C-alpha positions in Angstrom: 0.0 0.0 0.0 1.0 3.6 -0.5 -0.2 7.1 0.4 -1.8 8.7 -2.6 0.3 11.4 -4.4 -0.4 15.0 -3.7 0.6 15.4 -0.1 3.7 16.9 1.6 4.6 15.8 5.1 5.8 18.8 7.1 6.6 19.6 10.7 4.9 22.8 11.8 5.5 24.3 15.2 6.5 20.9 16.5 3.4 19.1 15.1 3.5 16.8 12.0 1.0 17.7 9.2 0.2 16.1 5.9 -0.5 19.0 3.6 -2.6 18.4 0.4 -1.1 20.1 -2.7 -2.2 20.5 -6.3 -5.3 18.5 -7.2 -5.6 17.1 -3.7 -6.5 20.5 -2.4 -10.0 20.1 -4.0 -10.4 16.6 -2.5 -9.0 17.1 1.0 -9.9 20.2 2.9 -7.4 21.4 5.5 -4.4 19.7 7.0 -4.1 16.2 8.4 -2.5 16.3 11.9 -0.3 13.4 12.8 1.5 12.3 15.9 5.1 11.1 15.8 4.1 7.5 15.1 1.6 8.5 12.5 4.3 10.6 10.8 6.6 7.6 10.8 4.0 5.4 9.2 3.2 8.1 6.7 6.9 8.3 5.7 7.0 4.6 5.2 3.8 4.7 3.1 5.2 7.4 0.9 7.8 4.9 -0.2 5.1 2.6 -1.3 4.9 -1.2 -1.6 4.5 -1.7 2.2 2.2 -4.2 3.8 0.8 -3.7 7.3 3.2 -6.4 8.5 6.2 -4.6 7.0 5.0 -1.3 8.7 4.8 -3.1 12.0 8.2 -4.6 11.6 9.8 -1.2 10.7 8.2 0.5 13.7 9.1 -2.2 16.1 12.7 -1.7 15.0 12.5 2.1 15.1 10.9 2.4 18.5 12.2 -0.8 20.1 8.7 -1.9 21.0 7.0 -5.3 20.9 4.7 -6.2 18.0 1.7 -6.4 20.4 2.2 -2.7 21.2 2.7 -1.6 17.6 0.3 -3.7 15.5 -3.0 -2.2 16.8 -1.8 1.4 16.2 -0.7 0.5 12.6 -4.0 -1.3 11.9 -6.0 1.7 13.3 -4.0 4.3 11.4 -4.2 2.5 8.0 -7.9 1.8 8.5 -8.4 5.6 9.0 -6.4 6.4 5.9 -8.4 3.8 3.9 -11.7 5.3 5.2 -10.6 8.7 4.0 -9.5 7.4 0.6 -5.9 8.4 1.1 -4.3 5.0 0.4 -3.5 3.1 -2.8 -3.5 -0.6 -2.3 
């Protein structure tokens, strides 16, 4: 899966934001606020070709946390992106 094109990930005043640009401005109103974990997942999804399992593995390595702690957050986050139509499968 991959985040659809047309977004820039930026840190603004200490907060992570996915900013729609170009044609995405007409489809997505406003900014998408992300926490640190959400921004890490977003960066991985920008690269494309990632499964949820690969996202979990990458975050476990990055944060030094157990799969049981990371997997629910990844599942929840990707489900929200899917519901908003922001992912390409």
